[in-house]
C-alpha positions as CSV (number, residue, x, y, z in Angstrom):
1,X,-36.4,-4.4,-12.6
2,X,-33.5,-6.9,-12.5
3,X,-30.4,-6.0,-14.4
4,X,-27.7,-8.5,-15.1
5,X,-24.3,-6.9,-15.5
6,X,-21.4,-8.3,-17.5
7,X,-17.7,-8.0,-16.7
8,X,-17.1,-5.1,-19.1
9,X,-19.8,-3.0,-17.4
10,X,-18.4,-3.8,-13.9
11,X,-14.9,-3.1,-15.1
12,X,-15.9,0.3,-16.6
13,X,-17.8,1.4,-13.5
14,X,-14.9,0.5,-11.2
15,X,-12.1,2.1,-13.3
16,X,-13.5,5.6,-13.6
17,X,-16.2,7.9,-12.4
18,X,-17.8,8.2,-15.8
19,X,-21.2,7.5,-17.3
20,X,-21.3,3.8,-16.4
21,X,-20.7,4.5,-12.7
22,X,-23.4,7.2,-12.8
23,X,-25.8,4.6,-14.3
24,X,-25.1,2.3,-11.4
25,X,-25.9,5.0,-9.0
26,X,-29.2,5.8,-10.7
27,X,-30.2,2.1,-11.0
28,X,-29.5,1.4,-7.3
29,X,-31.1,4.7,-6.1
30,X,-34.3,3.8,-8.0
31,X,-34.4,0.4,-6.3
32,X,-33.5,-1.8,-9.3
33,X,-31.7,-5.1,-8.6
34,X,-28.3,-5.3,-10.2
35,X,-27.0,-8.9,-10.5
36,X,-23.7,-10.4,-11.3
37,X,-22.5,-14.0,-11.2
38,X,-19.2,-15.3,-9.9
39,X,-17.6,-15.6,-13.3
40,X,-18.3,-11.9,-14.0
41,X,-16.8,-10.9,-10.7
42,X,-13.6,-13.0,-11.3
43,X,-13.2,-11.6,-14.8
44,X,-13.7,-8.0,-13.8
45,X,-11.4,-8.3,-10.8
46,X,-8.6,-10.0,-12.9
47,X,-8.8,-7.3,-15.6
48,X,-8.7,-4.5,-13.0
49,X,-5.8,-6.1,-11.2
50,X,-3.9,-6.2,-14.5
51,X,-4.7,-2.7,-15.7
52,X,-6.1,-0.5,-12.9
53,X,-5.2,-2.1,-9.5
54,X,-6.2,1.1,-7.6
55,X,-9.8,0.5,-8.7
56,X,-10.1,-2.8,-6.8
57,X,-11.2,-0.9,-3.6
58,X,-14.1,0.7,-5.5
59,X,-15.0,-2.6,-7.1
60,X,-15.3,-4.2,-3.7
61,X,-17.5,-1.3,-2.5
62,X,-19.7,-1.7,-5.5
63,X,-20.0,-5.4,-5.2
64,X,-21.4,-5.0,-1.7
65,X,-24.3,-3.2,-3.3
66,X,-25.0,-5.8,-5.9
67,X,-26.6,-9.3,-5.8
68,X,-24.3,-12.2,-6.6
69,X,-25.9,-15.3,-7.9
């Protein structure tokens, strides 16, 4: 299944190790395609930089596992 992620979901997964991050792990482990677009990436990165700059490293690692289109 293809899943399109918005900036809020990406932000939530990057900022903490809660349920949204776990959902990502399940989706990816089961072989689902998780998609974002450039706008979502820019918005999530900007919001993290403003509020949780330490989460940028996790965001970058997560993005490497997503499809950007």
